[in-house]
N, C-alpha and C positions, 0 to 999 in steps of 0.2 A: 226660738226663732231660727237657730242654726239647723234644727232638725229638718227644716224645709229645704236646705241647700244640699247640693250634691255636685260631684265632679262631672264636667262635660268636656270631652276631648274633641278637638277640632278635626272634622273629616277633611281629607285632602281636597275634596271638591268644594270645600267651604272656606278655603283660604290658606294655601301654602303647600309646598312640596315636602319631600322626605327630609328628615333631619337626623343625623347620627348623634353620637355622644359628644362629639366635638363641636359645640355651638360657638361660632366665631365671635359673636358679640360677648359672650360670657368669658371665653378664653382670653380675650384682649385685656381683661382685668385680673386674670388669675396670677400674674407674676408678683403682685403685691396687693393682696385682697383687702387688707385692713386700710392701707393708705388710700386705695381707690375708693373704698366705701366711705371713709370719713370725708374725703374731699367732695365726692359727688353729693352726699347727703347734705352737708353744710351749704354747698352751693345752691342746691334746690331750696333749702329752707330760707336762705337769704333772698332768693328770688320770690319766695311766697310770702314775704313779710307783709303784714296788713298795711303798713304805712311806709313812708319814705325812709330810705336808709338812715337819714340824719335826724330822725324825729326823737332820738333818745330812748326809744323802746326797742331793745334787742330782740332778735329772733333767738329762741331758746331751743337747743337740740339736746335730747337725752339719749344715751346709749346704756342699755341695761340687759344683762343676760338672765335667763330664767329657764325652768324646766316645766314641760307640760306632760301631764299624765297621758299615756297612749290612748286610754279610753275616752279622753276628752278631745282627741285630735279630730278635726273636721274631715269626714269622708275617708278615714283611714282604711277601711275594708275595700273601698273602691280603688284606692291607690295601690294596695297590695295586689289586686287583680290585674290592674294595668301593668304593674311591674312583672307579673307572671307572663302577660302577653308579650312584653318586650323581650323577655328571656326566650320564650318559645319561638318568636319571630326570627331572632338572629341565630338561634342554635344551629340551624342547618344552612344558614346563608353566608356565614363567614368562617373561613378555614384558619386564618392566622390572627387577625385582629379581634380580640375578645372584649373590647372596651364596653360595648353595649351590654353584654352578658354580665360582665363584672359590675357595671353600674347597677343593673337590676338586682343582682344578688346582694350587694352591699347595702343598697337602699332598703331592701326588704328586711335585712337584718337590723338595720337601725330603727325602722318603724315598728319593730317587734319589741324593742327595749321598753322597759316599764316607764321610763321617763326620757323625754327627748329634749336635748339641749338646744335652746333657741336664743335669738338676740332680738330685742325690741329697740327700734329707733323711732323716737317721737319728736315732733316739733310743736312749739307754742308761740303765741303772738304771730301766728300765720293764718292765712285765710282758708286753709284746707283745700281739698281737691273738688273743684266745682264741676257741674254738668255730668254727674255720674250716670245719669239716665240718657245720655246722648252719645252718638258715635263721633264726637269731636270734643275739644276742650281739654281741661286739665286731667280729668280722670282717664279719658281715652288715651291721651298722650303718654301717661306714665304706666298705666296698667296693661293696655292692650296693644298699642302701636309699637312698631319696631323701626328704628331709623327715622322717627317722625317727631318733630318738635313744633310747638306753636307758642313759644314764649315771646314776650315783648323784646324789642331790639336791644334794650339795656340789660336784659336778663343774661345769665351766664350760659347755660346749656343751650346749644342750638342744633345739635346733630341727633338728639333723641336716642343715644346709645348708652348714656350714663346709667340708665335703669339696670343694665346688666351687672353693675358692680355688686348689687345686693345678691343676685343669683350666684355670683362667683364665690360668695362666702358660704353658701348653702351646699352641703355635700349631696343633697338630693335635688338641687336646683329648684327650690320652692320658696315663695314669698306670699304672705297674706297682707292685704292693704285694708286699712280702716280709716275713715275720715268723718269729721264734722265740719260743716261750713257755716258761714253767717247767714246763708239764704233763708231759713236753715235747711240743710239736707244732711242725710247720713248715708254711708255706703260701706259695705264689707265684701271683699272678694279675695279668693286665693288664686295664684297662678303657679303652674308647674311646667317645667320644660324637660320632658323625657325624650329619649330617642323615638323616632317614628315606630309604630307597631300596628299589627293587625288584630282587631277585636272582633267580637261576634257580629257587630253591626257595621263593620266596614274598616277601611284602612285609616289610621289616625296619624296626623303629622307630629304628634308628641306634645303639643301645647294643650294644657288642660286648664279649665277655669272652674273654681268652686263658686257656686251661686245658683242662679236660676237658669231656665232654658234660654237658648239663644245667647248664651255667654253673658248674661246680665248679672250685675251684683245684687246682693241682698240689700234692702233699703233699711239698714240698721247699722249702728256702730257697735263693734264687738271687740273685746280684748282677749287674746289668747294668753296673755300674762295675767295670772290670777291676782297678782298684787297691784295691778295698775288699772286706773279708770280715769276718764276725763269728761268734762262737761262743756269746756270751751272749744272753739274752733282749732283745727290742726289736723295733722296726718300722722298715722302710725304704721310702721312696717314691722312685721313679725317674720324674721328670717328663720327658716326651719332647719334643724339638724346642722348647726353651724360648725365650720372648720376654723377654729380659733386656737392660737397658741395660748399658753398659760399667762403670758405677759401681754395679752391683747389690750388691756386697759392702758398700759404704758404706750403701746404702739399707737393707739388712737390719739392719746394726749400729745405725743410727740408730733404726729402728723398734723393735728389740728393747729398746734402752735406754729409749726413750720409754714403752713399754708394760709393761716387766718389770723396771725398775730395783730395785723393792722385792724381787722374787723373787731377783734376782742378789745384792743386798746381804745378804739373809738366807740365802744359800747354798742356795736351793731350786732354782736353775736355773743351768746353765752352757751357753753357746752358743759353738760353734766354727764359723767361717766360713772355709772352706779352711784356711789356716795361722794364722789369728788366733783368739784365745780371749777371750771376755768372761766374767769371773767376778768374785767379790767383791774380788779383789786388783787386777785390771786395769781395773775399770770407771772409776776416777778418771782414768786415762790417756785413755780413750775420751771421757769428759766434756770433757776439755781439747781433744782432737782435733776434736770436733764441737761446739765451744763455741757457734759462731754459730747453728747449727740448734737446739741444745738450749736456748739462751737465748731464742731467738725464740718457741718454743712452751712456755716456762716449765718444761721438764723439769729443767733445772739448778736452778731455784729449789726445786722439790719435792725434789730430791736433797739440797739444803742443809737444808731443813726436816726431812727424815727423819734425816739424818746428825748434825745438831747438837742435836736435841731432847733426847737422853739427857744429854749433858753440861750442857745448859742447864736441865735439870729441867723440860722443856716437853712431857712425855708425860702425857696425860689419858685416863682410862678411863670407860666408861659401861656399864651393864647393860641391854640391851634384851630379850634372850630368856634369856641365861645370864649368870652373873657375869663382868663385865669383858670382854664380847664385842665391844666397840667401843673402838678405840684412835685417839686424835687426837694427831698430832705437829705442833707449831706453831712458827713462826719469824717474829719481827718484825725490822725493820731495825735498831732500836736495841739489839738483843741482842748483836750482833757487828759492829763497825765494819768488819771485813774483808770482809763479805758484804752485798750489797744485794738485796732482793726487792721485787717490786711487782706480782705476779700478781693478788693479791686473790682467789685461787681455792683450792679444796680438791680435791686429787687423791683420788678415792674408789677404793679398792683392795680386791680380794677377799682372802680368807685366803691363797690361793696366791701373792699378790704381784702379780697382773695388774691393771693399771689398767682400771676400767670407764668412768669419765668424769671430767671436771673440773667441779666445781660453781662456776659463775660468778655474775655479778650481785652482786658484793661491795661493801661500803662503801668509802669513800675513805680506807682505812687500809692502809698497805703491809705485807703479810704474805703468807706462803705456808704451806700446811698439807697434810698427808697423813692421810687417814682410812682406817683398815684395819678391815675386818670380820673379826674374829679367830675368832668362834665358829662351830660347825657349824650351829646352828639359824638364826642370822642370815644365813649364806650361803645356806642352803636357801630362806629366805623371799625374799630380794631377788634370787636367781637367777631366780625365777619372774617377776620384773618386767622382766627384760632383753629387749631387742629381739633379733631374729635376728643382728644385727651385734655384739651384746654390748658396745655402747658407749653405752647409754642405759637408763634405767628408765622404764617407763610403767605406770601403775596399770591400764591397759586389759587387761593380761595377768594381773592378779591374780584369784584365785578370789573374793575379797571386796575390792572396790575401796575400801570405806570403811575396812576394817582396814588395808589397804596404805597409804592416805593418812595414817592416824593414826600408823603406825609410822614412815613416812618423815618426818612432821612431828617426831616425838619425836627421831629421829636428828639432824636438822639444828638443832632447838632446842637440843640438847645442845652442838653445835658452836658455835652462836651465843653461848650463855651462857659457854662456856669462853673464847672470844675476848674477850668483854666483861670478864670477871673478870681475865683475863691482862693486858689493857691497863691496868686499874686498878692491878694489882700492879707492872707494869713502870714506869708513869709516876708511881705513887705518889699518884694522885688519881682522882676520879670522871671517867669519860670519857663524853662524848656526841658521839662522832665523827659527822661528816656521813654520813648514810645508814646508820648502825649499826642503827637500828630496822627498816630494810628488809633487813638482812643475812639471806640465806637465806630468801626470802619465806615468809610465813605461808600455810598451806594451809587450805582449807575442809574440816574433818573430815568433813562430810557429803558433800562432793563433788558436790552436786547440779548446779551450774552451771559447773563447770570441769574440765578434764582436765589432770592434772599429769604432766609428763615431765621427768626429769632426764637429761642426756646430755653427751657429750663436747663438744657445741656447742649449749648452751642458746640459744634464740633466740625472738623473738616473731614471729608471722606474722599479718598481716591480709589477708583475702581481699577482692578488689574486682574489678569488671568492667572489662575493657579493651575499648574499642569499635573500635580499629583497630590494625593492626600492619603493619610493613614487611616485605615478603617479599624474601628474599635468594636469588638464584639460585646455582648452583654456583661462579660466579666471584667471589662475595662482593659483587656489586653489587646495589643496590636495583632491583627490577624492577616491582613493582606493589604496590597496597594492597588488602586485603580486609577486610570487616567480620566480626567474630565475637564471640561471648560465651563467655567461659571464666573459671573461677576459678583464679587463679594466686597463688603465694606472694610477693606484691609489696606493699610498703607505699609508696604514692605512685603516681599515675597518669601516663599519657603524653599529651602534647598531639598535635595532628594531625601535627606534624613528627617525632614519636617521641621528643622530649626528655623526660627524666624530670622530673616536678614533685614536689618533696618538701615535706611538711608541715613546720611549724616544729620545729626541733630534730632533724631527720633528718640522718644522716651522709652521705647521698648514695649509699649502697650500694643496689643493686637487690635488693630482697627482704628487707631487714631495717632496722629503725630502732632505734638504741641511745640516742637522746636526746642526741646530741652538739649543742652549741651553737656559734654563730659566735664567741663570746667566748673559745673555747679553754679552757673550764672543765674539760674532760676531758683532763688532762695526766698523762702517765706518764713515768718516767725508766727508761732501760735500765741495764744493769750498769755502764756507763761514766759514768753521770750525765747523759747526753744526753736532753733533753726530746723527747717525742713528743706533739704536740698534735693531737688529732683535729679534723677540719673537714669541711665539706661543700662541694662545688663549686657554682658558680652553675648550671651545666647539666652533664648527664652523659648519654652515649649509648653503648651497647655494640652493635656490629654483628658478627654471625658472618661470618667469612671462610673462604676455602678452607683456609688454614693455621692458623687460630686465631680471634682476635677483634681488632677495631679499637675502641679506647677513645677516645672523643672527649669532651672536657670543657673547661670554662672556669672560671677562678678569679675570686672576687669581689675579691681583693686580690693584690698582688704577693708571692709566696712564693719564697724563694731555693732552698730545698731541701725536698723532701717525698717521702714513700713512698706508693706505690700498691700495694694488696694485693688479690688476686683469689681468690675461692672459688666453687666450685659450690654451689648450693642445691638439695638434693633432698628427698625425703619424710621422711628421718630426720635432717636437719640439714645443715650445711655441710661441705664437704671441700675441701682445697687444690687449686687448679688448677695443675698442674705446668707452669711456663713454660719453654720450650726456648730462646727468644730474644726480644729486643725490638728493634724497628726504629724509631729516632728519630734526628733530625739531630744531637743532642748525646750524648755518652757517658752510659751508664746503668749503674748497678751492679745486677746481677741476683741475686736470691735464689731460693729454691724456688718460691714463689708470689707474689713481690712484686718490685718494682724501685724504685730510688731515682733521682729526677730532680734533677739539679743545674742549677738555673734561673738562671744568672748574668745572663742578659739580661733577667730579670724579665718574661718573657712571661706572658700570661694565657690564651691559647688553645692547646690541645694536641690533636694527633691522633697516637696511638701505636699501632702494629701489634704485637700479641703473638702469637708463634708458640706454639701449644699444642694438645694433643689436644682437638678440639671435637666428638668423636663423641657425647658425652653431651648429650642434649636437655634440659638443665637451665637454670634461671636462673643469672645470674652476680651475685654480691655483690661490690661494689667499696668498699674502705675507703681513706680518705686520712688521712695524718698529716704535719703539718709537723714538720721536724726542726730543733731548735735546740740549740746548745751553750750551756753555762752562761756 
């Protein structure tokens, strides 16, 4: 059947302008490919469940890698010709930027390999992609449309850009889709996103479809994975020539648990990663296996808060749109001596169990909580406030921002009042905990002079003008200085030497101030009771190098052991900078986006080279924590 299919590239007069190698939609997911893919796929599968979320039948999602023989690859000869056309088109049109030529050459090389590494993502107990023969509906929305979504109000994705996450994982930006529905109907189609090029029959915008004429899919189900077949309804994605790390299975598992542990615990979602299964029975084992990662980002604490709330009678409800459509599960340290929590955060979760964000800026009371939006109407309402990444609320997206701010205020006022009352009950007296009055900040109902956003990484930004910057050449060396005026998300200016100057109470991080003081008043304990005391360095400088970044800093006092944590700062918040290696004269313990310095010689001046992906042109946020045992 596939012998009847071929690649058809869209002419510019048939839908779209020119496109270079930097596809904005794909690039938006390139900073953390696996996390983005896992989150988007599971969200889509939960939305496509055959039945209601609470029917006891979970959506099942499988991730499995495989290799396909080059001779069995659909339309491989046509793709190689298209890549030749890409190379020829840009060869005489670009003098400096060779991205398109490099893409064409590397893609051709990969397609000539005997076996091509691919990733299959499949879902079950889902309805499949309907209306594959129409220019509307599920198939059109996922496979063909860009920035287009037609999901119900209670569904997760609403911007139609999540489909780019799969293309970000493919080194040649190519995905095949195959589906079976209950109608019944079947469909198979490939999509590739090359740079625009000129072919014998005209100028192409780079988007190609494998199937029939007029960009129609083949009316069959087909698996590129020779070990996989299906007979029931569901959808399969075959991502071609994948860009995956050796530990990609662990990355998927960690991110699934981080974002969907409520879905898994409530038996709404089961995830299989090759031969491993994450479900309501096995999730506790995964929590133990990934304890360091899940403890560091507080997922384990949220898991404890959710799991223990029922037996501790710590489940509270509120009615915002419908009766009891808000559920808050709360856990304090003194409720169970076997578990300790210190996040001071609320994990805000959709009805389907997917985490939207963590509400931070908590009072100095050790607790963790999970807030679940249970009702349909409340999910419809707050879904419209979500950013395209689905990890933040912004009232800018609301049809009526005043109403949105009022409802948001009511939601978090409820949480604040529950915590206050619960503390009184637990401790048996009136509580006036430090910072409690500021817990979950008050919003201006009229919203005249402020913009409220809730997100996975709440932060404050102050814009200021930078009058000079150091220019770094490709070797990572300082080469010259130029004057410019720009607004950047930085709190604290730089002097002529480029050293960061921080206002009183700043953490020393580039791009964010959290009000940390030199006295170490911001003290937190980890699960082992070890103190983490936030501090600011005397001087801090981050230089972009060829392999990552050079972090140069000096301490005000002698500190024997401390942790340095690095995050990207972008337009929608901070994201972990994945560190590959750290080069320093003494041994360093390395974590995902942080490292621990054992400073037995009590030095004060440091120059540490960090190997990491530095292709993102974002600011870097640096946090420092002194580590002290009891």
